C-alpha positions as CSV (number, residue, x, y, z in Angstrom):
1,X,0.0,0.1,0.4
2,X,1.4,3.2,-1.0
3,X,2.2,5.7,1.7
4,X,0.4,9.0,2.3
5,X,3.2,11.0,1.2
6,X,3.5,9.0,-2.3
7,X,-0.2,9.5,-2.9
8,X,0.0,13.1,-1.9
9,X,2.9,13.4,-4.5
10,X,1.0,11.1,-7.2
11,X,-1.9,14.1,-7.2
12,X,0.6,17.0,-7.9
13,X,-0.6,18.6,-11.0
14,X,-0.1,21.5,-13.2
15,X,-2.4,23.6,-11.6
16,X,-0.6,23.0,-7.9
17,X,2.8,23.9,-9.6
18,X,1.2,26.9,-11.0
19,X,0.2,28.2,-7.7
20,X,3.9,27.4,-6.1
21,X,5.1,30.8,-6.8
22,X,8.5,30.2,-4.6
23,X,9.1,27.3,-6.1
24,X,9.0,28.8,-9.4
25,X,11.1,31.9,-8.5
26,X,13.8,29.1,-7.1
27,X,13.6,27.4,-10.4
28,X,14.3,30.7,-12.5
29,X,17.1,31.3,-9.9
30,X,18.8,28.0,-10.4
31,X,18.3,28.3,-14.3
32,X,19.9,32.1,-14.4
33,X,22.8,30.5,-12.3
34,X,23.3,27.8,-14.5
35,X,23.2,30.1,-17.5
36,X,25.9,32.5,-16.2
37,X,28.0,29.3,-15.5
38,X,27.6,28.5,-19.1
39,X,28.5,32.1,-20.2
40,X,31.6,31.9,-18.2
41,X,33.0,28.6,-19.8
42,X,33.3,30.9,-23.1
43,X,35.7,33.5,-21.7
44,X,39.3,32.7,-22.4
45,X,41.9,33.3,-19.7
46,X,44.2,36.1,-20.8
47,X,47.6,35.3,-23.1
48,X,46.5,32.3,-24.9
49,X,46.3,31.3,-28.3
50,X,42.7,29.6,-28.6
51,X,43.4,28.3,-32.2
52,X,46.8,26.5,-31.1
53,X,45.2,25.3,-27.6
54,X,42.4,23.6,-29.7
55,X,44.8,21.7,-31.8
56,X,47.0,20.6,-29.0
57,X,43.8,19.2,-26.8
58,X,42.4,17.6,-29.6
59,X,45.4,15.3,-30.0
60,X,45.6,14.7,-26.4
61,X,42.0,14.3,-25.6
62,X,41.9,10.6,-24.6
63,X,43.5,11.2,-21.2
64,X,42.7,12.4,-17.9
65,X,42.6,16.0,-19.5
66,X,39.4,14.8,-21.8
67,X,37.5,13.7,-18.5
68,X,38.2,16.9,-16.6
69,X,37.3,18.6,-19.7
70,X,33.8,16.5,-19.6
71,X,33.0,17.8,-16.2
72,X,33.8,21.4,-17.2
73,X,31.6,21.1,-20.1
74,X,34.5,22.2,-22.5
75,X,35.8,25.0,-20.3
76,X,39.3,23.1,-19.7
77,X,39.6,22.3,-23.6
78,X,39.0,26.3,-24.3
79,X,40.8,27.3,-21.5
80,X,38.4,29.2,-20.0
81,X,38.1,31.4,-16.5
82,X,36.3,28.3,-15.2
83,X,38.6,25.5,-16.7
84,X,39.3,24.1,-13.5
85,X,35.4,24.2,-12.8
86,X,34.5,22.8,-9.1
87,X,36.9,19.8,-8.8
88,X,39.1,21.4,-6.7
89,X,36.2,21.8,-4.4
90,X,35.0,18.3,-4.6
91,X,38.8,17.4,-4.2
92,X,39.1,19.3,-0.9
93,X,35.5,18.1,0.5
94,X,36.8,14.4,-0.4
95,X,40.1,15.0,1.8
96,X,38.0,16.8,4.7
97,X,35.8,13.6,4.6
98,X,39.2,11.1,4.6
99,X,41.0,13.0,7.3
100,X,37.6,13.3,9.3
101,X,37.9,9.5,9.7
102,X,41.6,9.5,10.8
103,X,41.7,12.8,12.9
104,X,40.5,13.2,16.3
105,X,39.9,16.7,16.3
106,X,38.0,16.8,13.0
107,X,35.9,13.8,14.0
108,X,34.9,15.8,17.1
109,X,33.7,18.8,14.9
110,X,31.7,16.4,13.0
111,X,29.9,15.4,15.9
112,X,29.1,18.7,17.1
113,X,26.2,19.0,15.1
114,X,25.6,22.5,13.0
115,X,28.6,24.6,14.0
116,X,30.9,21.7,13.5
117,X,29.5,21.0,9.9
118,X,29.9,25.1,9.4
119,X,33.7,24.6,10.6
120,X,34.3,21.9,8.5
121,X,32.6,23.6,5.6
122,X,34.9,26.4,6.2
123,X,38.0,24.2,6.0
124,X,36.9,23.0,2.6
125,X,36.7,26.6,1.5
126,X,40.1,27.0,2.5
127,X,41.4,23.7,1.0
128,X,39.5,24.3,-2.3
129,X,41.7,27.9,-2.6
130,X,44.8,26.1,-1.9
131,X,43.9,23.2,-4.1
132,X,42.8,25.5,-7.1
133,X,46.1,27.7,-6.8
134,X,48.5,24.7,-7.0
135,X,46.4,23.5,-9.8
136,X,45.9,26.7,-11.8
137,X,49.9,27.4,-11.5
138,X,50.5,24.0,-12.7
139,X,48.3,24.3,-15.8
140,X,50.0,27.9,-16.4
141,X,53.6,26.0,-16.4
142,X,52.2,23.2,-18.8
143,X,50.8,26.1,-21.1
144,X,54.0,27.5,-21.5
145,X,55.2,24.1,-22.4
146,X,52.5,23.4,-25.0
147,X,53.5,23.2,-28.5
148,X,51.9,22.7,-32.1
149,X,55.0,22.4,-34.4
150,X,56.8,25.7,-33.3
151,X,53.9,27.6,-32.2
152,X,53.1,27.8,-28.8
153,X,49.9,27.9,-26.7
154,X,51.1,31.0,-24.9
155,X,51.4,34.3,-26.5
156,X,53.8,35.8,-23.9
157,X,55.3,32.9,-21.6
158,X,56.8,34.3,-18.2
159,X,55.7,35.3,-14.4
160,X,53.4,37.6,-15.1
161,X,51.0,35.2,-17.6
162,X,51.7,32.5,-14.6
163,X,50.4,35.1,-11.8
164,X,47.3,36.2,-14.4
165,X,46.3,32.4,-14.9
166,X,46.5,31.7,-11.1
167,X,44.4,34.7,-10.1
168,X,42.0,33.9,-13.1
169,X,41.5,30.4,-12.5
170,X,41.4,30.1,-8.8
171,X,38.9,33.2,-8.7
172,X,36.9,31.3,-11.2
173,X,37.0,27.9,-8.8
174,X,35.5,30.3,-6.3
175,X,33.1,32.0,-7.9
176,X,31.8,28.6,-9.1
177,X,31.7,27.2,-5.3
178,X,29.8,30.8,-3.9
179,X,27.4,30.1,-6.8
180,X,26.7,26.8,-6.0
181,X,26.1,27.6,-2.4
182,X,23.6,30.2,-3.8
183,X,21.8,27.6,-6.0
184,X,21.7,25.3,-2.8
185,X,20.2,27.9,-0.6
186,X,18.1,30.0,-2.8
187,X,17.6,27.6,-5.9
188,X,16.4,23.8,-6.3
189,X,18.7,21.0,-5.9
190,X,22.3,20.8,-4.9
191,X,24.1,23.6,-6.4
192,X,27.3,21.9,-6.8
193,X,26.0,19.0,-8.4
194,X,23.7,20.8,-10.7
195,X,26.9,23.0,-12.1
196,X,28.7,19.2,-12.7
197,X,25.8,18.1,-14.3
198,X,25.2,21.0,-16.4
199,X,29.1,20.6,-18.1
200,X,28.3,17.2,-18.7
201,X,24.8,17.5,-20.4
202,X,26.3,20.6,-22.4
203,X,28.3,17.9,-24.0
204,X,25.5,15.6,-25.4
205,X,24.5,17.9,-28.6
206,X,28.5,17.8,-29.9
207,X,28.4,14.3,-29.1
208,X,25.1,13.5,-31.1
209,X,26.6,15.5,-33.9
210,X,29.6,13.6,-34.1
211,X,27.7,10.4,-33.8
212,X,25.3,11.3,-36.9
213,X,28.2,12.5,-38.7
214,X,29.9,9.1,-38.2
215,X,26.6,7.2,-39.5
216,X,26.4,9.6,-42.4
217,X,29.9,9.2,-43.4
218,X,29.6,5.1,-43.1
219,X,32.0,4.9,-40.1
220,X,29.0,3.5,-37.7
221,X,26.1,1.7,-38.8
222,X,22.9,3.1,-38.1
223,X,21.6,0.2,-36.6
224,X,24.4,0.7,-34.1
225,X,22.9,3.8,-33.2
226,X,19.7,2.7,-32.3
227,X,21.1,0.0,-30.5
228,X,23.2,2.5,-28.3
229,X,19.9,4.3,-27.6
230,X,18.2,1.5,-26.4
231,X,21.0,0.4,-24.5
232,X,21.4,3.7,-22.6
233,X,17.8,4.0,-22.2
234,X,18.0,0.4,-20.2
235,X,20.7,2.0,-18.4
236,X,19.3,4.7,-17.0
237,X,15.9,2.7,-15.7
238,X,18.7,0.4,-14.2
239,X,20.4,3.3,-12.5
240,X,17.4,4.7,-11.4
241,X,16.4,1.6,-10.0
242,X,19.4,0.7,-8.1
243,X,19.8,4.2,-6.7
244,X,16.4,3.9,-5.1
245,X,17.1,0.7,-3.8
246,X,17.7,0.3,-0.2
247,X,17.9,-2.6,2.5
248,X,15.9,-1.6,5.3
249,X,16.8,-2.9,8.8
250,X,13.5,-2.8,11.3
251,X,14.4,-0.8,14.1
252,X,12.4,-1.1,17.6
253,X,11.7,1.4,20.2
254,X,10.5,0.2,23.6
255,X,7.9,1.5,25.5
256,X,8.5,4.4,28.3
257,X,6.0,5.9,30.9
258,X,5.7,9.2,31.9
259,X,3.1,9.9,34.2
260,X,-0.1,8.4,33.4
261,X,0.6,8.4,29.6
262,X,3.0,5.9,27.9
263,X,5.2,6.4,24.8
264,X,7.0,4.7,22.4
265,X,6.6,1.2,21.3
266,X,6.7,2.3,17.8
267,X,9.2,0.7,14.9
268,X,11.1,2.5,11.9
269,X,13.3,1.4,9.6
270,X,17.3,2.0,9.3
271,X,17.6,2.8,5.4
272,X,21.2,1.5,3.7
273,X,21.4,2.3,0.2
274,X,23.0,-0.2,-2.2
275,X,25.1,2.5,-3.5
276,X,26.7,4.2,-0.6
277,X,29.8,5.6,-2.1
278,X,28.0,7.3,-4.7
279,X,29.7,8.0,-8.2
280,X,33.3,8.9,-6.5
281,X,34.8,5.2,-6.9
282,X,34.6,5.2,-10.7
283,X,35.9,9.1,-10.9
284,X,38.8,7.4,-8.5
285,X,39.5,4.6,-10.7
286,X,39.3,6.4,-14.0
287,X,41.9,9.3,-13.1
288,X,44.7,7.0,-11.8
289,X,43.8,4.7,-14.8
290,X,44.2,7.6,-17.2
291,X,46.9,9.2,-15.5
292,X,49.6,7.4,-17.3
293,X,48.1,8.3,-20.8
294,X,48.1,11.9,-20.2
295,X,52.0,11.8,-18.6
296,X,52.8,9.6,-22.2
297,X,51.1,12.0,-24.5
298,X,53.1,15.1,-23.0
299,X,56.4,13.3,-23.2
300,X,55.8,11.1,-26.4
301,X,59.5,11.3,-27.5
302,X,61.0,10.6,-23.9
303,X,59.1,7.6,-22.8
304,X,60.8,4.2,-23.7
305,X,59.4,1.7,-25.8
306,X,58.1,-0.7,-22.9
307,X,56.0,2.4,-21.2
308,X,54.7,2.9,-24.6
309,X,53.4,-0.6,-24.8
310,X,51.5,-0.3,-21.4
311,X,50.0,3.1,-22.1
312,X,48.2,1.3,-25.6
313,X,47.6,-1.5,-23.2
314,X,45.6,0.7,-21.1
315,X,43.7,2.5,-23.9
316,X,39.9,2.6,-23.7
317,X,38.1,-0.7,-24.5
318,X,41.5,-2.5,-24.1
319,X,40.9,-5.7,-21.9
320,X,43.9,-4.5,-19.5
321,X,41.9,-1.5,-18.9
322,X,38.9,-3.0,-18.4
323,X,40.1,-5.2,-15.6
324,X,41.9,-2.7,-13.8
325,X,38.7,-0.4,-14.4
326,X,36.7,-3.0,-12.7
327,X,39.2,-3.7,-9.8
328,X,39.7,-0.1,-8.7
329,X,35.9,0.6,-8.8
330,X,35.2,-2.3,-6.4
331,X,37.9,-1.2,-4.5
332,X,36.9,2.4,-3.8
333,X,33.5,1.2,-3.4
334,X,34.5,-0.6,-0.2
335,X,37.1,1.8,0.8
336,X,34.9,4.8,0.3
337,X,32.1,3.2,1.9
338,X,34.1,2.9,5.0
339,X,34.9,6.3,5.5
340,X,31.7,7.8,4.8
341,X,29.3,5.2,6.8
342,X,30.6,4.1,10.6
343,X,28.2,1.2,11.7
344,X,29.5,1.8,15.5
345,X,28.6,5.4,15.2
346,X,25.1,4.3,13.9
347,X,24.7,1.6,16.5
348,X,26.0,3.9,19.4
349,X,22.9,6.5,18.4
350,X,20.5,3.8,18.2
351,X,21.1,3.0,21.6
352,X,21.3,6.4,22.7
353,X,17.8,6.7,22.0
354,X,16.7,3.4,23.1
355,X,16.2,1.6,19.6
356,X,17.5,-1.7,19.0
357,X,17.4,-4.4,15.9
358,X,15.1,-7.3,16.8
359,X,16.6,-10.3,17.8
360,X,20.4,-8.3,18.2
361,X,21.9,-7.2,21.5
362,X,22.4,-3.2,21.4
363,X,26.1,-1.8,21.2
364,X,29.2,-3.9,19.6
365,X,26.7,-6.5,18.5
366,X,24.4,-4.3,16.6
367,X,27.3,-2.6,14.8
368,X,28.8,-6.0,14.0
369,X,25.6,-6.9,12.5
370,X,25.2,-3.6,10.5
371,X,28.7,-3.9,9.3
372,X,28.1,-7.5,8.0
373,X,24.6,-6.0,6.0
374,X,26.6,-3.5,4.6
375,X,29.3,-5.3,3.3
376,X,27.2,-7.7,1.6
377,X,24.9,-5.0,-0.3
378,X,28.0,-2.9,-1.0
379,X,29.0,-5.8,-3.1
380,X,26.2,-5.6,-5.1
381,X,26.4,-2.0,-5.5
382,X,30.0,-2.3,-6.5
383,X,29.1,-4.6,-9.2
384,X,26.6,-2.6,-10.2
385,X,28.7,0.5,-10.6
386,X,31.2,-1.9,-12.4
387,X,28.7,-2.9,-15.1
388,X,27.1,0.9,-15.4
389,X,30.6,2.0,-16.3
390,X,32.2,-0.9,-18.1
391,X,29.4,-1.4,-20.8
392,X,29.9,2.2,-22.5
393,X,33.7,1.4,-22.3
394,X,33.6,-2.4,-24.1
395,X,31.0,-0.6,-26.7
396,X,33.5,2.4,-27.2
397,X,36.4,0.2,-27.6
398,X,34.7,-2.3,-29.9
399,X,32.9,0.0,-32.2
400,X,35.3,2.9,-32.1
401,X,32.8,5.3,-30.6
402,X,33.9,8.1,-28.8
403,X,31.9,7.4,-25.2
404,X,33.7,10.3,-23.1
405,X,30.6,12.7,-23.6
406,X,28.3,10.3,-22.4
407,X,30.3,7.4,-20.3
408,X,29.2,5.6,-17.3
409,X,30.1,8.4,-15.0
410,X,28.5,10.9,-16.5
411,X,25.5,9.0,-16.8
412,X,25.5,7.7,-13.1
413,X,26.0,11.6,-12.1
414,X,23.2,13.1,-14.5
415,X,20.4,10.5,-13.5
416,X,21.4,10.9,-9.8
417,X,21.2,14.8,-10.0
418,X,18.1,14.7,-11.7
419,X,16.4,12.4,-9.4
420,X,17.4,14.5,-6.4
421,X,16.3,17.5,-7.9
422,X,13.1,16.0,-9.0
423,X,12.6,14.9,-5.4
424,X,13.3,18.5,-4.1
425,X,10.6,20.0,-6.4
426,X,8.3,17.5,-5.1
427,X,8.9,18.3,-1.8
428,X,8.1,21.7,-2.3
429,X,5.0,21.0,-4.0
430,X,3.9,18.9,-1.3
431,X,4.8,21.7,1.3
432,X,2.9,24.1,-0.6
433,X,-0.3,21.8,-1.0
434,X,0.1,20.8,2.9
435,X,0.2,24.7,3.6
436,X,-3.0,25.3,1.7
437,X,-4.7,22.6,3.8
438,X,-3.8,24.1,6.9
439,X,-4.9,27.8,5.7
440,X,-8.3,26.3,4.6
441,X,-8.5,24.6,8.2
442,X,-7.9,27.7,9.7
443,X,-10.4,29.6,7.9
444,X,-12.9,26.9,8.6
445,X,-12.4,26.8,12.1
446,X,-12.7,30.8,12.3
447,X,-15.8,30.5,10.5
448,X,-17.1,28.0,13.0
449,X,-16.2,30.2,16.2
């Protein structure tokens, strides 16, 4: 039987949306912020030659730079003010999460509640600025060394160019971090996730044009394109199903008496997601595997023959790449799940509020049981992530289809962010309907009196 919330969500219609003025203003703010972001991805940093840079990136798009360019919506390939995108913020957030698991000070801040969360967010912002500055300086030095024949990508290399690049790229990342926070607070959905999704979605038209051009020239069979669309539709349905899947552990609360009244005696559920780690494992695994290819592309004349052979074996769709990619995804699934979910802390919180899992003693035994269940569903989650990420890789390698524009990682990000945004829109509509019902009840009560 559907819950009351699900029944109410199903009754939402266009008329309810037309009355939700606050929601409409939030949606318009979100769209305006994303337009500002996309405009910034076309403003180049000073001192570069766009034509030479495009020629260089076209020849080196298969490495880690291609993946980062996908997340930035082409801003890195055009070397614009948003070339670093929001990736330094993502890296800083992950670093803070990892440090929280090993640092008693940060762990104590995490347990302080809202005040501790604000301090951790502030540390993340500081880390973002530091990482962005370091990466921007590395990009400036790398740009000075980029050449297409005898032509340099930088018009006037030197200290001034490096300083301008560091300030521009760091400022662009900080602005995107602020813009993402504004979308979260005043718009709809998670701002940081929406910015990443906007960059990925912006590449889809280019990908489709390239795909249809290959079909027109005969490089790809049109029947293969139809099969790819059907397959991606099935993958989207599969991702939606798995992202919504949960293992619910029954939690019982004992009855307690206060005066003449009895409280408690209710039961609830502890939901454990099948995919706790999200999209972090495929991002980590692909970054590590694409790093040798990127280094080799920039130093092709100086690397030995045996290293060139390894780079060839690590190409997209190659058996070694697929094997290491699958192993990396599974490893990071378990590693990152262990970082973000603490069974002992969850068991302590249940014990603190008097909750217990039927048949399991509170405390250590509960933590062991939660860890037991979590380990087994993480196996399923890791296999799910591996399948979603490897299918585009195998197709791309077998049929020479450029899958970077819409690979498994980007598919996971787009579907997950879309589901989260739609859920928030439905929550706003439900809240608006509840507010309308409360106002009507108050009016009826006033008339009765």
